[in-house]
Phi, psi and omega in degrees: 000317179300318181292325178293317177298318178298320180293320178296318177296320178294327177295316176300315181295321181297314179297315182298316181294315182297314181291322178295319179296317178295321179295320181294317178291325179300325179296334180285339181248013171099015177267117176294135185228129184252018176092191183260149174226162177272140179296139177285345181275327185200103192290354177290334187256129176271140180226155179280152173287148185300140175227163179221137179197155176252115183232157171288166183299320182295312180295320180295318177297319178301315181297314185291327183274341182296319182303304179300325181292313178297319177302314181297315182296313182293317183294312180293322178298317178295318181299311182288326179295315179293334178291344180278348185234163174279111183236165179295150183300319182294326180288321177294323178295318179298317180296321178296312182296324178295318178295319179298314179296321180296321179291325182272351186297308184293314175303320180293317179296325177291321185293332182269355184290353179293338182265132183296330182254022182284172176251184181095162187297322184282324174295321177296322178296314176301316184296317182287343177267008176101015178056049177292145179276336183299131174087358184292314180290329174295325177295319176297318177299321177296320177298318179295320178296317178297320178299317179298316181290318183280344178302321178295321180295314180299313181297319180295319179292323178296319179293318181300321181276321188274353182294342176282345183254338188213153180294142179227025185275359177218156184300319181296322176295318180294321178296320177296319179299316180297319178297315185286317187278323185241314189296298183296312179300318180294321179297319179294315181293315178296322177299319178297317179296317182293323179289311183294318180276001183051049183290325185200162174301152183305317183296317179294323178298316179296316180299314183293315181294326174295320177296322178300311178300316180298316181295318179299321179290313182295324183272007177295123181287000000 
């Protein structure tokens, strides 16, 4: 339960950081930005207020990609920094869940870009470029590849943090630890983000989150 609460808090933080980073970079290329507001659908998630601007493809791509990149750097930096010191368990759990979400953020955003009315940075990029169909399934394939590659990283970090709470002397124990520490909390938090942000249809969200859990278990070292 504590890890799930930490993951939900990390999900709110992830959205806020990503949107703030995109908004800050957007001001550099001429997008007026009025800050963050809380969603009327689910107040746990912060969303940006609507803005409108006409940008070239390069500037628009820069804005959309900056958010996930800044999120990844800050989350992983915080996770590893806290790992250098003796910190409270809840703080270490929050940092771990934030790092897990940051690692899974880009694969998930890529995987939902196949839908013209999806949410997330890559779907928004497609939409602002006129909703072309070309390359959408290739984008999903790239998301699946990233999930496979990052699954080992997520599982390793979960084991490194969770071995103080659970046995890790056998593969089955490690897989259980990864499910409890990273898999289930991340799936719940990502599911909340996908529902609130209308990232994808419910069936696709369930399929993707099931794939996330499966990959984390299979890629457990």
